[in-house]
N, C-alpha and C positions, 0 to 999 in steps of 0.2 A: 455518365461514367465514359472516360475516353476511350477512345480504340487505339491510341497509341502507347505502346509500352513504355511504363515509366520505370527506368532504372534509377531506384532510391539513392544509389551510392555516388550517382553523377549531379545530385542535387546541389544547387549553390548552398553555401552553407548559411546564408542570409534567410534562405526557404526554413531550415532546421530551425532557427531562432523566431521566425514568426509562426511556426508549428507549436513550439514550445510557449509562446506568448497565448496563442489559440487554446489549446489543452488546458492551460491553466486561466482560463476565462479573462484574459487581460485583453483581448481583442476578440470579436465575434466572427462569425463565419465569413460577412461580407470583408470584415478589416484583412481575414486572411486571404481571401482569393484576391483584392484589390492589391496587396502586397507582393502576392507569389506572380501576379500577372506578367510583372516585368522580367522574370526568370523561366515564364513558360515559353519556349522556344523550339523549333524543330518539329512542330505539329501538335505539341502539348497545349493543354489548357491548365487554366488554375485549378478549376474543379477536376480535372484529371489527377493532378498532384496532389490535391486532398484525398482523393480516393485511393490513392496508391498509400499513404499514409495513414489511413484508416484501420481501426483494428480488424483483425480476422479470427474472430473467435473460435469456430469450429476448427480451425486449421492448426491452432497452436494447443487445442486442450490436451493436457497431460494424464490427467486423471477423470474418466468421464462420471457423471453421475451415479449411473449403474454398476459403476465398477465392484467386483464382489470383494475388493481389498477392504471396503470402507461401508460404514452405514451413516446416513444423513437422514435429517429432519428439520422442518421447518418451524421454529418457534417464536414465541413473543417475550420479550422481556419488559418489565415493568420500569417506567422511568420518570418517576414523579417529579425530580427536578429538572427535567428534560421535555420532550415533546408527549410525556404520557405512556407511551409503550414504544418500542423500538422491534421491528421484526429481525430475524437473524437465521442463517444456515449453520447448525451443529453437525460436525463430522466428528466419528470415531472410529478406531480400527475396527474392523468387523471381527465379530466373536470374542472382543476384548472382555476380560473378567476382572473385577478387582476396581481399584481407582486408578485415574489418571491424570498426569500434570496437564494443566489446561494452558491453550494458546488462543489469544484473539488478535485477529486480521483484521486490519483497517485498510479501507479500501481507499483509491485515489479519489480526486474530486468530483465524483461523478455516480455517486452510488455504488451498490451491491452488485456488479456488472458479472458477467460469466466468466471473465478471468479471476476476478478475487474469489469467486465460487470456487474455481479451480483449485486457486492455492490453498483455499481452506481444506480441501480434499488431499492435497498433497501433505499437510501438515499431519493429517490423521493416519496417512499411510505411513509418516514417520514415527507414528506412535504416539501422538497426543489426541486430546480431546479438544478440537478447533473451533472455534467459532467468528463467523463473519456477519457482523451487523450492517444493516442497510440504513445509513442516515437519512435516506429519501422516504422513510416510512410515513410520516406525518403527510406526505404529498403524494401517497400511492405506491412508493417504492420505486427502483430503477425502471425506466420508462422504456427501455428497450434499446435505446442508441446513447451512446457516452455524449454524444453533442446535446441530446434534451438533457441528459443527467448532468452535465455540467451547468445547464442554464437553471435547473431547479435547484442544485446545491447552493448555488449563488444567492440564493434567496433566504437560505436558512439563518436563522438565529445562531451565532457562533457558541455563543455559551450554553445554550440548549442543546446543540448537536453534541459538544463535549461532554456535556451532562450524560448523555443518551450512551456514548461512548464508556464512560465510567460505570455507569449503570450496567453495561453488559459484561464488562471486566469482572465486576463484583459478582454478578449471577454465576458465570461460569466457575470462577474461583471457587465459590461459596456451594456447588452444588454438592449433593451427597456421593456422585461418583467422582468427584475431582480429589486430587490430593492434596489440593489449596496451595500447590506449587503453579504459579502464573507467570506467563511470559505474553510479550506483544510482539508483533511485526506489522510493520505498514509501510505504504510506499508512496511518495511523492506528497499529498495532504495528508495521508495516512502516516507518512513518515515524522510527519512534524506532530500529530495527534500521538504517537509513540513516547515520541519526547516530553509531551506533555503529560501523558497517564504517567510516565515516571516522575514525574513531580506532584502531580495530583495524589497519585496512589502510594506514595511513599515505598515504606518497607513491605507493602502487601503486592508490589510488583518485584519479582525477583530476576527476571531477564527482558532487555528490552531490545530490539532491532530495528532501529528506523532506516529505511532506505530512501537517500535523498530527501531527507525531511527538513522542514524549517526548525530551528534552534530554538530552544527555550530561551528565556531571558535571562541573562548572567545571573541575577539575583535570586532566582527560582533554583538552580542547580543544585544548592545545599541540600534539598528536598529530596534528591535524587538517591535512591539506594539499591536501585536495580544495578545488576552488571549489564554494562551496555555494549552493543556490537553496533558499530556505526558505519554504514554504507554510503560511499559517494561515488558519482560518475567523475570521469576525469574532465569533461566538457560540461561544466553546469555552473557557470560564472555566479548566478543569481544565487543558489545554494550554497556555493561553497566559500563564499564570501561571508557567511556567518561562522564558519567554522573557528578561527583563529579565537575569538572571544568565547566561544563555546570551550573549546580545548583548554583555554586557562581558567574558566570556572570548573571544569572537570578536575583539573589537576590541583587547584588550589582547595577544593574540597575533598580531596582522595575519593574521587568516585572512580570504582573500578571500570575503565573502558578499553576498548580496542577500537581504533579506527583504521578502515580499508578505502583507499582510493582506486579503482578499476580502471586500468589503463584500457585507452582506445575506446571509451563508452562515453554516451550520453547520458542526459537525465530519461529515465524512465527505461533503462537498460535492461531490468528485469523482465519488463514486461514482453511475454513473446508473442502476443498479437500484434505488435506494431514494428515499422522497419527499424526503430529502435533498438531492437533487441539486440543483445551481444549474447550468443549463445555460450561462448566459452566462459566468458566472464559472470554471466547469470549462475552457470552452473556452480563457479567457484562461490560465490556469493551465497547460493542457496546450502550448498554444503556447509559452509562457516555458520550460517544460521542455525541450521538441527545439530552441529556439533555444540553450538553456544547453549541453545536450549537442552540439549541431552546433560552437559555440565552443569548445568544452573537449576534445571527444572526435575530431573530424574536422579539426581546422585542424593542419597540420604546423608551425607555429610554438611 
């Protein structure tokens, strides 16, 4: 760790581009450090820059694991078409009685880390039975660091990983304490998974909320029956380039959707453990997410 304070707001735009490539596994740690070195001035080091951009889980936690508003448990879901079994965190509002609508929360490209577990608990606080599966189950689960998690997830078979998510979604939808109404929210890689869950589950998914996720293939969009709330960052060239074709397919197939681009944000703006977090816009996006789920999962109409 560098002894020099890094003001992330002053970092060169190219550093943020390098960081985006790094967190998506497009370059490794050495690739980031080598690329960032030219911008490490005034006593900074490339390693110090990377440390400043790395997640701070404890500082950002909104709903603690022992929060009295929720009850949580670790469960295992059978996934015969995937890796056989996938572990997950299940959270419910404390002292809830009767059946609840369900929400599956899909992590980024690094396994079920503490931030996504926090989001699972936030969904429970909002009145849903929420489940967060860990795609890294077959490799031992989230390893404790995002850097290692990215490396591990990159080795997984994409089709089996998707089958694990589908199995988890069907499990939580069909639990006896579920109303059968199902929503999905995911971030980055998980946003792309939500789009593809909407394709694969069809009418079994009632509401989807992808945050800056890769779009599905245009020819698959007719299979989407869920109401979609699609969230994009303003400065996210790679993901945003997919939107025009996605929107055209949504319109052509009369899929119910809303799309919002959040001003002054970068990819990952909802993740409050990293400097890309935009507190104001993340709060707006999360409020819209919960309102979307309330409308489409809790309504009896």
